[in-house]
PDB file of N, CA, C and O in Angstrom:
ATOM      1  N   MET A   1      18.268  -2.035  -0.026  1.00  0.00           N
ATOM      2  CA  MET A   1      17.094  -2.706   0.474  1.00  0.00           C
ATOM      3  C   MET A   1      16.753  -3.911  -0.409  1.00  0.00           C
ATOM      4  O   MET A   1      16.439  -4.983   0.109  1.00  0.00           O
ATOM      5  N   CYS A   2      16.809  -3.750  -1.712  1.00  0.00           N
ATOM      6  CA  CYS A   2      16.478  -4.852  -2.626  1.00  0.00           C
ATOM      7  C   CYS A   2      17.401  -6.037  -2.415  1.00  0.00           C
ATOM      8  O   CYS A   2      16.952  -7.183  -2.400  1.00  0.00           O
ATOM      9  N   ASN A   3      18.688  -5.769  -2.251  1.00  0.00           N
ATOM     10  CA  ASN A   3      19.643  -6.853  -2.020  1.00  0.00           C
ATOM     11  C   ASN A   3      19.357  -7.578  -0.713  1.00  0.00           C
ATOM     12  O   ASN A   3      19.456  -8.803  -0.651  1.00  0.00           O
ATOM     13  N   ALA A   4      19.005  -6.841   0.325  1.00  0.00           N
ATOM     14  CA  ALA A   4      18.704  -7.456   1.623  1.00  0.00           C
ATOM     15  C   ALA A   4      17.478  -8.359   1.511  1.00  0.00           C
ATOM     16  O   ALA A   4      17.468  -9.460   2.062  1.00  0.00           O
ATOM     17  N   LEU A   5      16.452  -7.906   0.807  1.00  0.00           N
ATOM     18  CA  LEU A   5      15.257  -8.733   0.611  1.00  0.00           C
ATOM     19  C   LEU A   5      15.590  -9.982  -0.197  1.00  0.00           C
ATOM     20  O   LEU A   5      15.176 -11.090   0.144  1.00  0.00           O
ATOM     21  N   ARG A   6      16.335  -9.783  -1.259  1.00  0.00           N
ATOM     22  CA  ARG A   6      16.735 -10.905  -2.122  1.00  0.00           C
ATOM     23  C   ARG A   6      17.560 -11.915  -1.322  1.00  0.00           C
ATOM     24  O   ARG A   6      17.309 -13.118  -1.396  1.00  0.00           O
ATOM     25  N   ASP A   7      18.541 -11.430  -0.560  1.00  0.00           N
ATOM     26  CA  ASP A   7      19.401 -12.312   0.227  1.00  0.00           C
ATOM     27  C   ASP A   7      18.602 -13.101   1.267  1.00  0.00           C
ATOM     28  O   ASP A   7      18.973 -14.219   1.625  1.00  0.00           O
ATOM     29  N   ALA A   8      17.511 -12.514   1.746  1.00  0.00           N
ATOM     30  CA  ALA A   8      16.664 -13.181   2.736  1.00  0.00           C
ATOM     31  C   ALA A   8      15.636 -14.106   2.081  1.00  0.00           C
ATOM     32  O   ALA A   8      14.865 -14.773   2.772  1.00  0.00           O
ATOM     33  N   GLY A   9      15.627 -14.144   0.752  1.00  0.00           N
ATOM     34  CA  GLY A   9      14.684 -15.004   0.048  1.00  0.00           C
ATOM     35  C   GLY A   9      13.265 -14.476   0.029  1.00  0.00           C
ATOM     36  O   GLY A   9      12.311 -15.236  -0.138  1.00  0.00           O
ATOM     37  N   ILE A  10      13.128 -13.175   0.199  1.00  0.00           N
ATOM     38  CA  ILE A  10      11.802 -12.553   0.216  1.00  0.00           C
ATOM     39  C   ILE A  10      11.485 -12.011  -1.173  1.00  0.00           C
ATOM     40  O   ILE A  10      12.244 -11.222  -1.736  1.00  0.00           O
ATOM     41  N   GLU A  11      10.357 -12.446  -1.710  1.00  0.00           N
ATOM     42  CA  GLU A  11       9.909 -11.932  -3.001  1.00  0.00           C
ATOM     43  C   GLU A  11       9.114 -10.652  -2.772  1.00  0.00           C
ATOM     44  O   GLU A  11       8.425 -10.511  -1.761  1.00  0.00           O
ATOM     45  N   TRP A  12       9.213  -9.724  -3.713  1.00  0.00           N
ATOM     46  CA  TRP A  12       8.510  -8.464  -3.577  1.00  0.00           C
ATOM     47  C   TRP A  12       8.129  -7.916  -4.942  1.00  0.00           C
ATOM     48  O   TRP A  12       8.642  -8.332  -5.980  1.00  0.00           O
ATOM     49  N   VAL A  13       7.209  -6.966  -4.893  1.00  0.00           N
ATOM     50  CA  VAL A  13       6.792  -6.205  -6.065  1.00  0.00           C
ATOM     51  C   VAL A  13       6.923  -4.747  -5.671  1.00  0.00           C
ATOM     52  O   VAL A  13       6.527  -4.362  -4.571  1.00  0.00           O
ATOM     53  N   GLU A  14       7.466  -3.943  -6.547  1.00  0.00           N
ATOM     54  CA  GLU A  14       7.725  -2.537  -6.220  1.00  0.00           C
ATOM     55  C   GLU A  14       6.676  -1.616  -6.840  1.00  0.00           C
ATOM     56  O   GLU A  14       6.352  -1.714  -8.024  1.00  0.00           O
ATOM     57  N   LEU A  15       6.159  -0.723  -6.006  1.00  0.00           N
ATOM     58  CA  LEU A  15       5.328   0.378  -6.483  1.00  0.00           C
ATOM     59  C   LEU A  15       6.224   1.611  -6.441  1.00  0.00           C
ATOM     60  O   LEU A  15       6.440   2.194  -5.379  1.00  0.00           O
ATOM     61  N   SER A  16       6.737   1.997  -7.588  1.00  0.00           N
ATOM     62  CA  SER A  16       7.653   3.138  -7.622  1.00  0.00           C
ATOM     63  C   SER A  16       6.898   4.413  -7.967  1.00  0.00           C
ATOM     64  O   SER A  16       5.752   4.377  -8.414  1.00  0.00           O
ATOM     65  N   GLY A  17       7.553   5.515  -7.752  1.00  0.00           N
ATOM     66  CA  GLY A  17       6.998   6.795  -8.160  1.00  0.00           C
ATOM     67  C   GLY A  17       6.027   7.425  -7.186  1.00  0.00           C
ATOM     68  O   GLY A  17       5.267   8.314  -7.569  1.00  0.00           O
ATOM     69  N   VAL A  18       6.030   6.988  -5.930  1.00  0.00           N
ATOM     70  CA  VAL A  18       5.164   7.625  -4.940  1.00  0.00           C
ATOM     71  C   VAL A  18       5.744   9.002  -4.640  1.00  0.00           C
ATOM     72  O   VAL A  18       6.890   9.123  -4.206  1.00  0.00           O
ATOM     73  N   SER A  19       4.949  10.028  -4.872  1.00  0.00           N
ATOM     74  CA  SER A  19       5.429  11.400  -4.720  1.00  0.00           C
ATOM     75  C   SER A  19       5.159  11.936  -3.320  1.00  0.00           C
ATOM     76  O   SER A  19       4.443  11.321  -2.530  1.00  0.00           O
ATOM     77  N   SER A  20       5.739  13.076  -3.033  1.00  0.00           N
ATOM     78  CA  SER A  20       5.392  13.786  -1.801  1.00  0.00           C
ATOM     79  C   SER A  20       3.904  14.106  -1.877  1.00  0.00           C
ATOM     80  O   SER A  20       3.384  14.437  -2.942  1.00  0.00           O
ATOM     81  N   ASN A  21       3.234  14.004  -0.748  1.00  0.00           N
ATOM     82  CA  ASN A  21       1.775  14.142  -0.750  1.00  0.00           C
ATOM     83  C   ASN A  21       1.197  13.200  -1.809  1.00  0.00           C
ATOM     84  O   ASN A  21       0.715  13.647  -2.850  1.00  0.00           O
ATOM     85  N   PRO A  22       1.249  11.891  -1.534  1.00  0.00           N
ATOM     86  CA  PRO A  22       0.906  10.883  -2.535  1.00  0.00           C
ATOM     87  C   PRO A  22      -0.436  11.145  -3.212  1.00  0.00           C
ATOM     88  O   PRO A  22      -1.393  11.601  -2.587  1.00  0.00           O
ATOM     89  N   LYS A  23      -0.473  10.852  -4.469  1.00  0.00           N
ATOM     90  CA  LYS A  23      -1.681  11.002  -5.267  1.00  0.00           C
ATOM     91  C   LYS A  23      -2.561   9.765  -5.088  1.00  0.00           C
ATOM     92  O   LYS A  23      -2.055   8.667  -4.859  1.00  0.00           O
ATOM     93  N   ILE A  24      -3.860   9.946  -5.190  1.00  0.00           N
ATOM     94  CA  ILE A  24      -4.796   8.835  -5.053  1.00  0.00           C
ATOM     95  C   ILE A  24      -4.533   7.772  -6.120  1.00  0.00           C
ATOM     96  O   ILE A  24      -4.813   6.592  -5.907  1.00  0.00           O
ATOM     97  N   GLU A  25      -4.002   8.185  -7.253  1.00  0.00           N
ATOM     98  CA  GLU A  25      -3.683   7.227  -8.312  1.00  0.00           C
ATOM     99  C   GLU A  25      -2.633   6.213  -7.859  1.00  0.00           C
ATOM    100  O   GLU A  25      -2.684   5.050  -8.258  1.00  0.00           O
ATOM    101  N   SER A  26      -1.681   6.647  -7.025  1.00  0.00           N
ATOM    102  CA  SER A  26      -0.684   5.712  -6.480  1.00  0.00           C
ATOM    103  C   SER A  26      -1.353   4.712  -5.542  1.00  0.00           C
ATOM    104  O   SER A  26      -0.993   3.535  -5.523  1.00  0.00           O
ATOM    105  N   VAL A  27      -2.309   5.175  -4.778  1.00  0.00           N
ATOM    106  CA  VAL A  27      -3.052   4.284  -3.887  1.00  0.00           C
ATOM    107  C   VAL A  27      -3.829   3.263  -4.710  1.00  0.00           C
ATOM    108  O   VAL A  27      -3.785   2.068  -4.419  1.00  0.00           O
ATOM    109  N   TYR A  28      -4.536   3.726  -5.733  1.00  0.00           N
ATOM    110  CA  TYR A  28      -5.292   2.816  -6.596  1.00  0.00           C
ATOM    111  C   TYR A  28      -4.373   1.777  -7.241  1.00  0.00           C
ATOM    112  O   TYR A  28      -4.723   0.599  -7.313  1.00  0.00           O
ATOM    113  N   GLU A  29      -3.214   2.206  -7.705  1.00  0.00           N
ATOM    114  CA  GLU A  29      -2.264   1.287  -8.343  1.00  0.00           C
ATOM    115  C   GLU A  29      -1.752   0.258  -7.336  1.00  0.00           C
ATOM    116  O   GLU A  29      -1.631  -0.925  -7.655  1.00  0.00           O
ATOM    117  N   GLY A  30      -1.455   0.709  -6.132  1.00  0.00           N
ATOM    118  CA  GLY A  30      -1.002  -0.213  -5.094  1.00  0.00           C
ATOM    119  C   GLY A  30      -2.071  -1.231  -4.720  1.00  0.00           C
ATOM    120  O   GLY A  30      -1.766  -2.407  -4.524  1.00  0.00           O
ATOM    121  N   ILE A  31      -3.311  -0.790  -4.621  1.00  0.00           N
ATOM    122  CA  ILE A  31      -4.415  -1.699  -4.328  1.00  0.00           C
ATOM    123  C   ILE A  31      -4.532  -2.741  -5.436  1.00  0.00           C
ATOM    124  O   ILE A  31      -4.677  -3.934  -5.169  1.00  0.00           O
ATOM    125  N   ARG A  32      -4.468  -2.277  -6.675  1.00  0.00           N
ATOM    126  CA  ARG A  32      -4.563  -3.188  -7.824  1.00  0.00           C
ATOM    127  C   ARG A  32      -3.454  -4.234  -7.761  1.00  0.00           C
ATOM    128  O   ARG A  32      -3.711  -5.423  -7.949  1.00  0.00           O
ATOM    129  N   MET A  33      -2.226  -3.798  -7.500  1.00  0.00           N
ATOM    130  CA  MET A  33      -1.091  -4.718  -7.440  1.00  0.00           C
ATOM    131  C   MET A  33      -1.276  -5.750  -6.317  1.00  0.00           C
ATOM    132  O   MET A  33      -1.031  -6.940  -6.514  1.00  0.00           O
ATOM    133  N   CYS A  34      -1.705  -5.288  -5.158  1.00  0.00           N
ATOM    134  CA  CYS A  34      -1.903  -6.202  -4.026  1.00  0.00           C
ATOM    135  C   CYS A  34      -2.953  -7.255  -4.343  1.00  0.00           C
ATOM    136  O   CYS A  34      -2.778  -8.434  -4.035  1.00  0.00           O
ATOM    137  N   ARG A  35      -4.036  -6.823  -4.956  1.00  0.00           N
ATOM    138  CA  ARG A  35      -5.112  -7.761  -5.288  1.00  0.00           C
ATOM    139  C   ARG A  35      -4.685  -8.738  -6.373  1.00  0.00           C
ATOM    140  O   ARG A  35      -4.887  -9.944  -6.234  1.00  0.00           O
ATOM    141  N   GLU A  36      -4.102  -8.238  -7.442  1.00  0.00           N
ATOM    142  CA  GLU A  36      -3.732  -9.096  -8.563  1.00  0.00           C
ATOM    143  C   GLU A  36      -2.653 -10.102  -8.197  1.00  0.00           C
ATOM    144  O   GLU A  36      -2.653 -11.227  -8.696  1.00  0.00           O
ATOM    145  N   GLN A  37      -1.735  -9.701  -7.328  1.00  0.00           N
ATOM    146  CA  GLN A  37      -0.605 -10.568  -7.007  1.00  0.00           C
ATOM    147  C   GLN A  37      -0.751 -11.230  -5.642  1.00  0.00           C
ATOM    148  O   GLN A  37       0.165 -11.899  -5.163  1.00  0.00           O
ATOM    149  N   ASN A  38      -1.913 -11.035  -5.022  1.00  0.00           N
ATOM    150  CA  ASN A  38      -2.215 -11.653  -3.735  1.00  0.00           C
ATOM    151  C   ASN A  38      -1.100 -11.409  -2.713  1.00  0.00           C
ATOM    152  O   ASN A  38      -0.612 -12.338  -2.071  1.00  0.00           O
ATOM    153  N   LEU A  39      -0.711 -10.146  -2.580  1.00  0.00           N
ATOM    154  CA  LEU A  39       0.376  -9.781  -1.671  1.00  0.00           C
ATOM    155  C   LEU A  39      -0.107  -9.851  -0.224  1.00  0.00           C
ATOM    156  O   LEU A  39      -1.275  -9.592   0.063  1.00  0.00           O
ATOM    157  N   GLY A  40       0.798 -10.202   0.675  1.00  0.00           N
ATOM    158  CA  GLY A  40       0.426 -10.411   2.060  1.00  0.00           C
ATOM    159  C   GLY A  40       0.830  -9.316   3.019  1.00  0.00           C
ATOM    160  O   GLY A  40       0.425  -9.344   4.181  1.00  0.00           O
ATOM    161  N   ALA A  41       1.618  -8.348   2.570  1.00  0.00           N
ATOM    162  CA  ALA A  41       2.077  -7.266   3.443  1.00  0.00           C
ATOM    163  C   ALA A  41       2.663  -6.161   2.583  1.00  0.00           C
ATOM    164  O   ALA A  41       2.922  -6.343   1.393  1.00  0.00           O
ATOM    165  N   LEU A  42       2.867  -5.013   3.211  1.00  0.00           N
ATOM    166  CA  LEU A  42       3.472  -3.862   2.544  1.00  0.00           C
ATOM    167  C   LEU A  42       4.704  -3.427   3.320  1.00  0.00           C
ATOM    168  O   LEU A  42       4.702  -3.418   4.551  1.00  0.00           O
ATOM    169  N   LEU A  43       5.748  -3.070   2.601  1.00  0.00           N
ATOM    170  CA  LEU A  43       6.969  -2.543   3.197  1.00  0.00           C
ATOM    171  C   LEU A  43       7.139  -1.127   2.655  1.00  0.00           C
ATOM    172  O   LEU A  43       7.426  -0.937   1.473  1.00  0.00           O
ATOM    173  N   ALA A  44       6.964  -0.149   3.516  1.00  0.00           N
ATOM    174  CA  ALA A  44       7.087   1.257   3.111  1.00  0.00           C
ATOM    175  C   ALA A  44       8.543   1.684   3.290  1.00  0.00           C
ATOM    176  O   ALA A  44       9.054   1.714   4.409  1.00  0.00           O
ATOM    177  N   VAL A  45       9.199   2.009   2.192  1.00  0.00           N
ATOM    178  CA  VAL A  45      10.606   2.410   2.219  1.00  0.00           C
ATOM    179  C   VAL A  45      10.689   3.836   1.719  1.00  0.00           C
ATOM    180  O   VAL A  45      10.167   4.161   0.653  1.00  0.00           O
ATOM    181  N   GLY A  46      11.334   4.672   2.474  1.00  0.00           N
ATOM    182  CA  GLY A  46      11.483   6.061   2.061  1.00  0.00           C
ATOM    183  C   GLY A  46      11.213   6.973   3.231  1.00  0.00           C
ATOM    184  O   GLY A  46      12.021   7.083   4.153  1.00  0.00           O
ATOM    185  N   GLY A  47      10.080   7.619   3.186  1.00  0.00           N
ATOM    186  CA  GLY A  47       9.742   8.564   4.243  1.00  0.00           C
ATOM    187  C   GLY A  47       8.257   8.568   4.502  1.00  0.00           C
ATOM    188  O   GLY A  47       7.559   7.586   4.252  1.00  0.00           O
ATOM    189  N   GLY A  48       7.787   9.684   5.006  1.00  0.00           N
ATOM    190  CA  GLY A  48       6.389   9.815   5.397  1.00  0.00           C
ATOM    191  C   GLY A  48       5.409   9.586   4.271  1.00  0.00           C
ATOM    192  O   GLY A  48       4.352   8.991   4.484  1.00  0.00           O
ATOM    193  N   SER A  49       5.735  10.043   3.083  1.00  0.00           N
ATOM    194  CA  SER A  49       4.821   9.870   1.947  1.00  0.00           C
ATOM    195  C   SER A  49       4.667   8.395   1.588  1.00  0.00           C
ATOM    196  O   SER A  49       3.565   7.942   1.278  1.00  0.00           O
ATOM    197  N   SER A  50       5.761   7.652   1.628  1.00  0.00           N
ATOM    198  CA  SER A  50       5.691   6.211   1.356  1.00  0.00           C
ATOM    199  C   SER A  50       4.847   5.511   2.413  1.00  0.00           C
ATOM    200  O   SER A  50       4.050   4.628   2.096  1.00  0.00           O
ATOM    201  N   ILE A  51       5.023   5.905   3.651  1.00  0.00           N
ATOM    202  CA  ILE A  51       4.256   5.314   4.744  1.00  0.00           C
ATOM    203  C   ILE A  51       2.781   5.665   4.605  1.00  0.00           C
ATOM    204  O   ILE A  51       1.925   4.792   4.754  1.00  0.00           O
ATOM    205  N   ASP A  52       2.470   6.915   4.324  1.00  0.00           N
ATOM    206  CA  ASP A  52       1.073   7.335   4.147  1.00  0.00           C
ATOM    207  C   ASP A  52       0.408   6.566   3.013  1.00  0.00           C
ATOM    208  O   ASP A  52      -0.730   6.117   3.150  1.00  0.00           O
ATOM    209  N   CYS A  53       1.105   6.414   1.904  1.00  0.00           N
ATOM    210  CA  CYS A  53       0.568   5.695   0.755  1.00  0.00           C
ATOM    211  C   CYS A  53       0.347   4.230   1.121  1.00  0.00           C
ATOM    212  O   CYS A  53      -0.691   3.659   0.787  1.00  0.00           O
ATOM    213  N   ALA A  54       1.312   3.618   1.803  1.00  0.00           N
ATOM    214  CA  ALA A  54       1.194   2.214   2.201  1.00  0.00           C
ATOM    215  C   ALA A  54       0.006   2.009   3.140  1.00  0.00           C
ATOM    216  O   ALA A  54      -0.720   1.024   3.012  1.00  0.00           O
ATOM    217  N   LYS A  55      -0.194   2.923   4.073  1.00  0.00           N
ATOM    218  CA  LYS A  55      -1.334   2.802   4.993  1.00  0.00           C
ATOM    219  C   LYS A  55      -2.656   2.898   4.237  1.00  0.00           C
ATOM    220  O   LYS A  55      -3.591   2.151   4.525  1.00  0.00           O
ATOM    221  N   ALA A  56      -2.737   3.806   3.282  1.00  0.00           N
ATOM    222  CA  ALA A  56      -3.964   3.945   2.491  1.00  0.00           C
ATOM    223  C   ALA A  56      -4.216   2.694   1.657  1.00  0.00           C
ATOM    224  O   ALA A  56      -5.358   2.254   1.528  1.00  0.00           O
ATOM    225  N   ILE A  57      -3.171   2.127   1.099  1.00  0.00           N
ATOM    226  CA  ILE A  57      -3.305   0.884   0.330  1.00  0.00           C
ATOM    227  C   ILE A  57      -3.751  -0.245   1.256  1.00  0.00           C
ATOM    228  O   ILE A  57      -4.714  -0.952   0.963  1.00  0.00           O
ATOM    229  N   ALA A  58      -3.046  -0.410   2.373  1.00  0.00           N
ATOM    230  CA  ALA A  58      -3.326  -1.504   3.308  1.00  0.00           C
ATOM    231  C   ALA A  58      -4.760  -1.475   3.818  1.00  0.00           C
ATOM    232  O   ALA A  58      -5.383  -2.520   4.008  1.00  0.00           O
ATOM    233  N   GLY A  59      -5.271  -0.285   4.035  1.00  0.00           N
ATOM    234  CA  GLY A  59      -6.611  -0.134   4.572  1.00  0.00           C
ATOM    235  C   GLY A  59      -7.715  -0.275   3.554  1.00  0.00           C
ATOM    236  O   GLY A  59      -8.892  -0.257   3.912  1.00  0.00           O
ATOM    237  N   ASN A  60      -7.360  -0.416   2.291  1.00  0.00           N
ATOM    238  CA  ASN A  60      -8.388  -0.467   1.258  1.00  0.00           C
ATOM    239  C   ASN A  60      -8.321  -1.687   0.349  1.00  0.00           C
ATOM    240  O   ASN A  60      -9.178  -1.849  -0.520  1.00  0.00           O
ATOM    241  N   VAL A  61      -7.330  -2.541   0.527  1.00  0.00           N
ATOM    242  CA  VAL A  61      -7.198  -3.729  -0.324  1.00  0.00           C
ATOM    243  C   VAL A  61      -8.449  -4.606  -0.221  1.00  0.00           C
ATOM    244  O   VAL A  61      -8.888  -5.176  -1.220  1.00  0.00           O
ATOM    245  N   PHE A  62      -9.018  -4.714   0.966  1.00  0.00           N
ATOM    246  CA  PHE A  62     -10.168  -5.597   1.174  1.00  0.00           C
ATOM    247  C   PHE A  62     -11.498  -4.843   1.153  1.00  0.00           C
ATOM    248  O   PHE A  62     -12.537  -5.407   1.498  1.00  0.00           O
ATOM    249  N   TYR A  63     -11.470  -3.594   0.758  1.00  0.00           N
ATOM    250  CA  TYR A  63     -12.677  -2.770   0.658  1.00  0.00           C
ATOM    251  C   TYR A  63     -13.095  -2.705  -0.800  1.00  0.00           C
ATOM    252  O   TYR A  63     -12.283  -2.381  -1.666  1.00  0.00           O
ATOM    253  N   ASP A  64     -14.352  -3.011  -1.077  1.00  0.00           N
ATOM    254  CA  ASP A  64     -14.834  -3.041  -2.458  1.00  0.00           C
ATOM    255  C   ASP A  64     -15.194  -1.666  -3.013  1.00  0.00           C
ATOM    256  O   ASP A  64     -15.359  -1.511  -4.223  1.00  0.00           O
ATOM    257  N   GLY A  65     -15.317  -0.679  -2.148  1.00  0.00           N
ATOM    258  CA  GLY A  65     -15.673   0.662  -2.603  1.00  0.00           C
ATOM    259  C   GLY A  65     -14.451   1.449  -3.039  1.00  0.00           C
ATOM    260  O   GLY A  65     -13.382   0.885  -3.276  1.00  0.00           O
ATOM    261  N   ASP A  66     -14.619   2.736  -3.141  1.00  0.00           N
ATOM    262  CA  ASP A  66     -13.557   3.648  -3.559  1.00  0.00           C
ATOM    263  C   ASP A  66     -12.653   3.975  -2.369  1.00  0.00           C
ATOM    264  O   ASP A  66     -13.139   4.376  -1.311  1.00  0.00           O
ATOM    265  N   ALA A  67     -11.358   3.807  -2.539  1.00  0.00           N
ATOM    266  CA  ALA A  67     -10.399   4.096  -1.474  1.00  0.00           C
ATOM    267  C   ALA A  67     -10.523   5.534  -0.973  1.00  0.00           C
ATOM    268  O   ALA A  67     -10.191   5.824   0.176  1.00  0.00           O
ATOM    269  N   TRP A  68     -10.988   6.408  -1.810  1.00  0.00           N
ATOM    270  CA  TRP A  68     -11.128   7.811  -1.423  1.00  0.00           C
ATOM    271  C   TRP A  68     -12.132   7.979  -0.291  1.00  0.00           C
ATOM    272  O   TRP A  68     -12.059   8.955   0.456  1.00  0.00           O
ATOM    273  N   ASP A  69     -13.083   7.030  -0.149  1.00  0.00           N
ATOM    274  CA  ASP A  69     -14.085   7.116   0.920  1.00  0.00           C
ATOM    275  C   ASP A  69     -13.432   7.217   2.292  1.00  0.00           C
ATOM    276  O   ASP A  69     -13.803   8.071   3.097  1.00  0.00           O
ATOM    277  N   ALA A  70     -12.468   6.355   2.559  1.00  0.00           N
ATOM    278  CA  ALA A  70     -11.792   6.354   3.860  1.00  0.00           C
ATOM    279  C   ALA A  70     -10.919   7.582   4.034  1.00  0.00           C
ATOM    280  O   ALA A  70     -10.808   8.122   5.135  1.00  0.00           O
ATOM    281  N   ILE A  71     -10.305   8.020   2.956  1.00  0.00           N
ATOM    282  CA  ILE A  71      -9.400   9.158   3.039  1.00  0.00           C
ATOM    283  C   ILE A  71     -10.172  10.444   3.337  1.00  0.00           C
ATOM    284  O   ILE A  71      -9.761  11.235   4.185  1.00  0.00           O
ATOM    285  N   LYS A  72     -11.273  10.647   2.650  1.00  0.00           N
ATOM    286  CA  LYS A  72     -12.016  11.900   2.839  1.00  0.00           C
ATOM    287  C   LYS A  72     -12.779  11.934   4.153  1.00  0.00           C
ATOM    288  O   LYS A  72     -13.003  13.012   4.703  1.00  0.00           O
ATOM    289  N   THR A  73     -13.189  10.760   4.676  1.00  0.00           N
ATOM    290  CA  THR A  73     -13.954  10.740   5.922  1.00  0.00           C
ATOM    291  C   THR A  73     -13.097  10.466   7.149  1.00  0.00           C
ATOM    292  O   THR A  73     -13.551  10.644   8.280  1.00  0.00           O
ATOM    293  N   HIS A  74     -11.851  10.032   6.930  1.00  0.00           N
ATOM    294  CA  HIS A  74     -10.950   9.635   8.025  1.00  0.00           C
ATOM    295  C   HIS A  74     -11.548   8.497   8.841  1.00  0.00           C
ATOM    296  O   HIS A  74     -11.257   8.362  10.029  1.00  0.00           O
ATOM    297  N   GLU A  75     -12.383   7.680   8.207  1.00  0.00           N
ATOM    298  CA  GLU A  75     -13.022   6.542   8.854  1.00  0.00           C
ATOM    299  C   GLU A  75     -12.664   5.266   8.111  1.00  0.00           C
ATOM    300  O   GLU A  75     -12.724   5.232   6.882  1.00  0.00           O
ATOM    301  N   PRO A  76     -12.292   4.220   8.833  1.00  0.00           N
ATOM    302  CA  PRO A  76     -11.996   2.950   8.160  1.00  0.00           C
ATOM    303  C   PRO A  76     -13.253   2.396   7.503  1.00  0.00           C
ATOM    304  O   PRO A  76     -14.357   2.542   8.027  1.00  0.00           O
ATOM    305  N   GLN A  77     -13.073   1.767   6.363  1.00  0.00           N
ATOM    306  CA  GLN A  77     -14.195   1.199   5.626  1.00  0.00           C
ATOM    307  C   GLN A  77     -14.272  -0.320   5.786  1.00  0.00           C
ATOM    308  O   GLN A  77     -15.220  -0.942   5.306  1.00  0.00           O
ATOM    309  N   THR A  78     -13.290  -0.918   6.451  1.00  0.00           N
ATOM    310  CA  THR A  78     -13.238  -2.359   6.668  1.00  0.00           C
ATOM    311  C   THR A  78     -12.388  -2.639   7.900  1.00  0.00           C
ATOM    312  O   THR A  78     -11.566  -1.817   8.304  1.00  0.00           O
ATOM    313  N   ASP A  79     -12.597  -3.803   8.485  1.00  0.00           N
ATOM    314  CA  ASP A  79     -11.790  -4.206   9.643  1.00  0.00           C
ATOM    315  C   ASP A  79     -10.552  -4.986   9.226  1.00  0.00           C
ATOM    316  O   ASP A  79      -9.645  -5.174  10.035  1.00  0.00           O
ATOM    317  N   LYS A  80     -10.498  -5.441   7.984  1.00  0.00           N
ATOM    318  CA  LYS A  80      -9.386  -6.262   7.520  1.00  0.00           C
ATOM    319  C   LYS A  80      -8.405  -5.393   6.741  1.00  0.00           C
ATOM    320  O   LYS A  80      -8.784  -4.725   5.779  1.00  0.00           O
ATOM    321  N   VAL A  81      -7.144  -5.407   7.163  1.00  0.00           N
ATOM    322  CA  VAL A  81      -6.102  -4.615   6.498  1.00  0.00           C
ATOM    323  C   VAL A  81      -4.846  -5.468   6.324  1.00  0.00           C
ATOM    324  O   VAL A  81      -4.657  -6.457   7.032  1.00  0.00           O
ATOM    325  N   LEU A  82      -4.001  -5.083   5.390  1.00  0.00           N
ATOM    326  CA  LEU A  82      -2.702  -5.725   5.233  1.00  0.00           C
ATOM    327  C   LEU A  82      -1.733  -5.134   6.255  1.00  0.00           C
ATOM    328  O   LEU A  82      -1.833  -3.951   6.582  1.00  0.00           O
ATOM    329  N   PRO A  83      -0.796  -5.937   6.764  1.00  0.00           N
ATOM    330  CA  PRO A  83       0.228  -5.376   7.650  1.00  0.00           C
ATOM    331  C   PRO A  83       1.160  -4.457   6.873  1.00  0.00           C
ATOM    332  O   PRO A  83       1.464  -4.692   5.703  1.00  0.00           O
ATOM    333  N   VAL A  84       1.602  -3.409   7.550  1.00  0.00           N
ATOM    334  CA  VAL A  84       2.545  -2.444   6.965  1.00  0.00           C
ATOM    335  C   VAL A  84       3.802  -2.469   7.821  1.00  0.00           C
ATOM    336  O   VAL A  84       3.743  -2.345   9.044  1.00  0.00           O
ATOM    337  N   PHE A  85       4.938  -2.631   7.156  1.00  0.00           N
ATOM    338  CA  PHE A  85       6.234  -2.612   7.832  1.00  0.00           C
ATOM    339  C   PHE A  85       7.064  -1.475   7.328  1.00  0.00           C
ATOM    340  O   PHE A  85       8.195  -1.289   7.776  1.00  0.00           O
TER     341      PHE A  85
END
């Protein structure tokens, strides 16, 4: 996957270590990375856990509160999200 992105001229930042049943700490780290590096999209590579983590990150990058709010209530906290591929 890295070679394909590189060959296509796509720059990326990797959030590694997403575990099965992702931990909220991975979501917080992903949000931090997206904000600090002004990332425009997320590419979830792996399986369901990677996708779940990416969706939680995407839905909270533009939310100023705690990402856990949306997770525990199953309600979006903002209308603006990053695209997930």
